[in-house]
Each structure stands twice: as structure tokens, then as C-alpha cells.
C-alpha positions in Angstrom: 123.6 58.7 115.7 122.1 56.8 112.6 120.4 53.7 113.5 119.7 50.9 111.1 116.0 50.1 111.0 115.7 47.6 108.1 117.5 46.0 105.0 116.3 44.8 101.6 118.6 42.3 99.9 118.1 40.6 96.3 119.8 38.7 94.0 120.0 40.2 90.3 122.3 40.1 87.4 124.4 43.1 86.1 125.4 43.6 82.3 129.0 44.4 82.1 131.5 44.9 79.3 135.2 46.2 79.4 134.7 47.0 83.2 131.6 49.2 82.6 128.3 48.6 83.9 124.8 48.8 81.8 122.3 51.2 83.3 120.1 54.1 82.7 121.3 57.3 81.1 121.1 60.7 82.6 117.7 61.4 81.6 115.5 58.6 82.9 112.4 60.2 81.3 113.3 59.1 78.0 114.7 55.6 79.2 118.3 56.3 77.7 120.8 53.5 78.4 124.6 54.2 79.4 127.8 52.8 80.3 128.9 53.4 83.8 132.0 52.9 85.8 129.9 52.6 89.2 128.2 49.4 89.6 125.5 51.2 91.6 124.0 52.8 88.5 123.7 49.6 86.9 120.1 48.1 86.1 119.6 45.0 88.2 118.2 42.2 85.9 115.9 39.3 86.8 117.9 36.0 87.1 116.1 34.6 84.4 117.7 36.7 81.7 120.1 34.5 80.0 121.6 36.6 77.3 122.3 40.5 77.4 121.6 40.9 74.1 117.7 40.4 74.9 117.5 43.9 76.6 116.1 46.9 75.0 119.1 48.9 74.0 120.2 51.5 71.4 122.1 49.8 68.4 125.5 51.4 69.1 125.5 50.0 72.8 127.2 46.9 71.6 125.9 44.3 74.0 127.2 41.4 71.8 130.4 40.8 73.8 128.5 42.0 77.1 128.5 39.4 80.1 126.0 38.9 82.9 127.3 38.6 86.5 125.2 37.5 89.5 125.2 40.0 92.6 123.3 40.5 95.7 122.0 44.1 96.0 121.5 45.6 99.6 119.6 48.7 100.6 120.2 49.6 104.1 117.5 51.7 105.7 118.6 54.1 108.5 117.0 56.4 110.9 118.5 59.8 111.8 118.0 60.4 115.5 
């Protein structure tokens, strides 16, 4: 049975546009960016970010109409016993 042994929580922001979330691409080695349906694949940005257009992004990503949403990310650490 799994036993929770810890939890990490922090507040951050996600960039969203048209129901998609801005995150890393499939090849993280070259720091690509991609839009994802799954918010867990989004990059969690510092709360000091006030404009999504200030992040590094390839030109065709079109961050002009993107919005920032505040979220709480949680990681649960479990032990398998």
C-alpha cells in the first residue's frame, strides 16, 4: 500500500491561450516550447511575471493574446511499502 510521506506546494502562474497551456516541447534538451492540452506539462512561472510576452518564445507561438493564470502546484511524495 502507498503511504504519503511528504508534499510540496507552491504558487505560480501558467500561460494559457485558447484552452492550451504553454510548456516545454518534446525535446527538452534544446528548450523548445509547445502548447499542451494538459496543464501538468505547462511551465510554472514566477508570480512576478506580469506579461506572458516577456518569456522566451519562438516567434510563431503567438503569445500576444495569451493570459496568465495563478495556480497552486502540488507534488505528493509516496512510499511504496
